[in-house]
C-alpha positions as CSV (number, residue, x, y, z in Angstrom):
1,M,66.3,-36.9,143.7
2,A,66.1,-39.9,141.5
3,M,65.7,-39.0,137.7
4,P,65.9,-41.1,134.6
5,P,68.9,-40.9,132.2
6,A,68.4,-38.7,129.4
7,G,69.2,-41.6,126.8
8,E,70.5,-39.1,124.0
9,Q,73.4,-36.7,123.4
10,A,73.1,-32.8,123.1
11,P,72.2,-31.8,119.5
12,G,75.2,-32.2,117.1
13,V,75.5,-28.2,116.3
14,Y,78.9,-26.2,116.7
15,R,79.8,-22.7,115.5
16,L,82.7,-20.9,115.1
17,K,83.6,-17.6,113.0
18,V,85.9,-17.5,109.9
19,G,86.6,-13.8,109.3
20,G,83.1,-12.2,108.5
21,F,81.6,-15.6,108.0
22,E,79.6,-18.0,110.3
23,V,80.5,-21.6,109.8
24,T,77.9,-24.3,111.6
25,V,79.4,-27.9,111.8
26,L,76.3,-30.3,111.6
27,S,76.6,-33.9,112.8
28,D,74.7,-36.5,110.6
29,G,75.7,-39.0,113.4
30,N,78.5,-42.0,113.2
31,L,79.8,-44.7,111.5
32,A,81.7,-47.7,112.8
33,I,84.8,-48.8,110.4
34,H,86.1,-52.3,110.5
35,R,90.1,-52.1,111.4
36,P,90.7,-54.4,108.4
37,A,89.5,-51.7,106.1
38,F,92.9,-49.7,106.9
39,A,95.9,-51.1,105.3
40,G,98.9,-51.8,106.8
41,D,100.2,-54.0,109.7
42,A,97.6,-55.1,112.5
43,A,99.9,-54.7,115.5
44,G,100.7,-51.1,114.4
45,I,97.1,-50.3,114.1
46,D,96.4,-51.7,117.3
47,K,99.0,-49.8,119.1
48,L,98.0,-46.2,117.5
49,L,94.2,-47.0,118.3
50,D,94.9,-48.1,121.7
51,A,97.2,-45.0,122.7
52,A,94.3,-43.2,121.6
53,F,91.9,-45.1,123.8
54,L,89.7,-46.2,121.2
55,P,87.7,-49.6,121.5
56,S,89.5,-53.0,120.5
57,G,86.3,-53.6,118.0
58,P,85.0,-51.1,115.0
59,I,86.2,-47.9,115.1
60,P,83.5,-45.1,115.7
61,T,84.3,-42.0,112.9
62,S,81.9,-38.9,113.0
63,V,80.2,-37.9,109.8
64,N,80.2,-34.0,109.6
65,E,78.7,-31.4,107.4
66,W,79.2,-27.6,107.3
67,L,76.7,-24.5,106.7
68,I,78.3,-21.3,105.7
69,N,76.6,-18.1,106.4
70,T,78.3,-15.4,104.4
71,G,75.6,-12.8,105.3
72,N,74.2,-13.0,101.8
73,K,74.3,-16.6,101.2
74,L,73.7,-19.9,103.2
75,V,76.1,-22.6,101.7
76,L,76.1,-26.1,102.8
77,V,78.9,-28.7,102.2
78,D,77.5,-32.1,101.9
79,A,74.3,-33.5,103.2
80,G,74.7,-36.5,105.1
81,A,72.9,-40.0,104.7
82,G,69.7,-38.8,104.4
83,A,66.3,-40.0,105.9
84,G,66.2,-43.5,104.3
85,T,69.6,-44.6,105.1
86,S,70.4,-48.0,106.3
87,F,72.9,-47.0,109.0
88,P,71.0,-46.4,111.9
89,S,73.3,-44.2,113.7
90,L,73.4,-41.8,110.7
91,G,71.1,-39.4,109.2
92,K,70.8,-37.0,111.9
93,M,72.0,-33.9,109.8
94,H,68.3,-32.7,108.8
95,G,67.3,-32.6,112.6
96,N,70.4,-30.7,113.4
97,L,69.6,-28.3,110.8
98,A,66.5,-27.6,112.6
99,V,68.3,-27.3,115.8
100,A,70.4,-24.7,114.4
101,G,67.4,-22.9,113.2
102,V,67.7,-23.0,109.8
103,D,65.2,-23.6,107.2
104,P,66.3,-25.9,104.5
105,A,64.3,-23.7,102.1
106,A,66.9,-20.9,103.0
107,V,69.8,-22.9,101.9
108,D,71.1,-21.2,98.5
109,V,74.3,-23.6,97.5
110,V,74.9,-27.3,98.5
111,V,78.6,-28.5,97.7
112,V,79.2,-32.2,97.5
113,T,82.9,-32.9,98.1
114,H,82.3,-36.5,96.7
115,M,79.3,-38.6,96.0
116,H,79.6,-41.5,98.6
117,P,76.6,-42.4,100.5
118,D,77.4,-40.9,103.6
119,H,77.7,-37.3,101.8
120,I,74.8,-37.0,99.4
121,P,71.8,-38.9,99.9
122,G,70.5,-36.4,102.3
123,L,69.7,-34.0,99.3
124,L,66.6,-35.5,99.6
125,G,63.9,-35.4,102.2
126,P,61.8,-38.4,103.8
127,D,59.3,-38.1,100.8
128,G,62.2,-38.2,98.2
129,Q,61.7,-34.7,97.0
130,M,64.6,-32.3,97.0
131,M,65.5,-31.2,100.9
132,F,66.6,-27.9,99.9
133,P,64.4,-26.8,97.1
134,N,65.9,-23.4,96.4
135,A,69.5,-24.4,96.4
136,V,71.9,-25.2,93.4
137,V,73.8,-28.4,93.9
138,H,77.5,-28.1,92.6
139,I,79.6,-31.4,91.8
140,N,82.9,-31.8,90.6
141,S,82.5,-32.8,86.7
142,D,85.1,-35.7,87.0
143,E,83.0,-37.1,90.1
144,H,79.5,-36.6,88.4
145,A,80.9,-38.4,85.2
146,F,82.2,-41.2,87.1
147,W,78.8,-41.9,88.8
148,A,76.5,-41.3,85.8
149,L,78.3,-43.9,83.8
150,A,76.2,-47.0,83.4
151,Q,79.1,-48.8,82.5
152,N,81.0,-48.1,85.9
153,R,78.1,-49.2,87.6
154,S,77.9,-52.5,86.0
155,Q,81.7,-53.4,86.5
156,A,81.4,-52.5,90.1
157,P,81.2,-55.3,92.9
158,D,77.8,-56.0,93.9
159,D,77.7,-54.6,97.2
160,F,78.9,-51.6,95.6
161,K,76.2,-50.8,92.9
162,V,73.9,-49.6,95.7
163,F,76.5,-46.3,95.9
164,F,75.7,-45.7,92.4
165,D,71.9,-45.9,92.7
166,L,72.1,-43.7,95.8
167,A,74.1,-40.8,94.3
168,N,72.0,-40.7,91.2
169,A,68.8,-40.9,92.9
170,A,69.8,-37.8,95.1
171,I,70.7,-35.6,92.3
172,K,67.8,-36.3,90.0
173,P,65.5,-33.9,91.3
174,Y,67.8,-31.1,91.3
175,A,69.1,-31.9,87.7
176,D,65.7,-32.2,86.4
177,A,64.9,-28.8,87.8
178,G,67.9,-27.3,86.3
179,K,69.7,-27.0,89.8
180,L,72.6,-29.2,89.3
181,Q,75.7,-27.4,88.3
182,L,79.5,-29.2,87.5
183,F,82.6,-27.4,88.6
184,K,86.1,-27.9,88.0
185,N,89.4,-27.5,90.2
186,G,89.8,-23.6,91.2
187,D,86.2,-22.7,90.3
188,Q,84.1,-19.9,92.7
189,L,81.6,-22.0,94.3
190,A,80.2,-19.0,96.0
191,P,81.4,-15.7,97.3
192,G,84.9,-16.6,99.4
193,M,84.4,-20.2,98.3
194,T,86.6,-22.2,95.8
195,A,87.0,-25.7,94.5
196,A,90.1,-27.4,95.6
197,A,90.5,-30.8,93.7
198,A,92.0,-33.7,96.0
199,P,91.6,-36.9,93.9
200,G,92.2,-40.6,95.3
201,H,89.5,-41.3,97.8
202,T,87.1,-41.0,94.8
203,V,87.9,-39.6,90.9
204,G,86.4,-36.3,91.7
205,H,87.2,-35.9,95.7
206,S,87.2,-32.2,96.1
207,M,87.7,-29.8,99.2
208,V,86.4,-26.4,99.7
209,R,88.8,-23.3,100.6
210,V,86.6,-20.5,102.6
211,S,88.3,-17.2,102.7
212,S,86.8,-13.9,104.5
213,E,88.5,-11.1,105.7
214,G,92.2,-12.6,105.4
215,V,90.9,-15.7,107.3
216,D,91.3,-19.2,105.5
217,F,89.6,-22.1,106.7
218,L,89.6,-25.6,104.7
219,I,86.7,-27.9,104.4
220,W,88.8,-31.2,103.2
221,G,86.2,-33.7,103.0
222,D,87.6,-37.0,103.3
223,I,91.4,-36.8,103.5
224,V,91.2,-38.5,106.5
225,H,89.1,-41.4,108.1
226,C,90.5,-42.1,111.5
227,A,92.6,-39.3,112.9
228,A,94.3,-41.7,115.3
229,L,95.7,-43.5,112.6
230,Q,96.3,-41.3,109.3
231,F,97.8,-38.3,111.0
232,A,100.7,-40.4,112.3
233,E,100.7,-42.5,109.4
234,P,99.4,-41.0,106.4
235,D,100.4,-43.9,104.4
236,R,97.6,-46.1,106.0
237,Q,94.6,-46.0,103.2
238,I,91.3,-47.0,103.7
239,A,89.8,-49.8,101.4
240,F,87.2,-47.0,100.2
241,D,89.6,-45.1,98.2
242,S,89.6,-45.4,94.4
243,D,93.3,-44.9,93.9
244,P,94.8,-45.6,97.0
245,A,98.4,-43.9,95.9
246,M,96.9,-41.0,94.9
247,A,94.8,-40.7,97.9
248,I,97.9,-41.0,100.0
249,A,100.2,-38.6,97.8
250,N,97.1,-35.9,98.5
251,R,96.5,-36.7,102.1
252,K,100.5,-35.8,102.7
253,K,100.2,-32.7,100.4
254,V,97.2,-31.6,102.1
255,M,98.6,-32.3,105.5
256,E,102.1,-30.5,104.8
257,M,100.3,-27.7,103.6
258,A,97.9,-27.2,106.7
259,A,100.8,-27.6,109.1
260,T,103.2,-25.2,107.1
261,D,100.5,-22.7,106.6
262,R,98.9,-23.2,110.2
263,I,95.5,-23.2,108.3
264,L,92.3,-24.4,110.4
265,F,90.6,-27.1,108.7
266,A,87.5,-29.3,109.0
267,G,87.2,-33.0,108.1
268,A,84.1,-35.1,107.6
269,H,85.4,-37.8,109.8
270,L,87.6,-36.1,112.4
271,P,85.8,-36.4,115.5
272,F,83.0,-33.8,115.8
273,P,83.1,-31.2,115.5
274,G,86.2,-32.0,113.5
275,V,88.0,-28.8,113.3
276,G,91.8,-28.2,114.2
277,H,95.4,-27.8,113.2
278,A,97.8,-30.1,112.0
279,A,101.4,-30.2,113.4
280,K,104.5,-32.1,112.1
281,A,105.4,-35.1,114.5
282,G,108.0,-37.7,113.8
283,S,109.3,-38.8,110.6
284,G,106.6,-37.9,108.0
285,G,103.7,-37.9,110.5
286,Y,101.6,-35.4,112.2
287,R,99.5,-35.0,115.0
288,Y,96.2,-33.4,115.1
289,V,95.3,-30.6,117.4
290,P,91.6,-30.0,117.7
291,L,90.3,-26.6,118.2
292,T,89.9,-25.5,121.7
293,H,86.0,-25.1,122.4
294,A,84.7,-21.4,122.9
295,E,81.7,-20.8,124.4
296,H,81.6,-17.4,122.5
297,Y,83.2,-16.7,119.6
């Protein structure tokens, strides 16, 4: 029987167990990153991308968030680009949260890995009010200080100033309501969840280590922006890094730890659902091994 194409993907929701916790990966959609944003020889980039069967033009890049249900608390890590995003392929996290059966008012804690516009504007709803009215928002203190400083905005390139505007607008209602809390490296964000600093992409870029019943899971934020390039060659920086040398050093450190300890990790820009392991490969390189999909966990 003839029938029209569906015209859309299935909802971007994926669940896994971490000890006694349930983690739900939520897709906010995807971005297209232009190849020149990655440093290094163009021929080498083309070779790696071609080997990964990626298109010859801009590189499609997932944007993922995570909801952790501890049984007592609901903790959201990152909030996506939000309803007012200028990227039509983003802003899907709120809808996927509804598909997952979660009322935003039930979220107790929101942890922001860093304040870039694909991670924080989703703190606000379409009406510009708090999307998560009962949540306390946690942001690294160095990260917050950087984006809050007017002098940093004035010295930024014109096309980067909007990053400051979006970041500060997103947190203002929470700060006004006394629901903004700053953290430092090693602080507990919620039961079983600890902040782990990994600066370089931004000054206060942070990871979240989730531990339950002897099982560890690392949400590493923006350690990697393109799996096909930066696992094989961790030295390949992206233009959005505030301190490229530090970003590279931390990427290598985190990948080495993940490979050595065999820890399961999740990345904001790994292909959805973006959960997997790192295996050593070649000289100083790694291989991304996505988690095998399980119908039942």
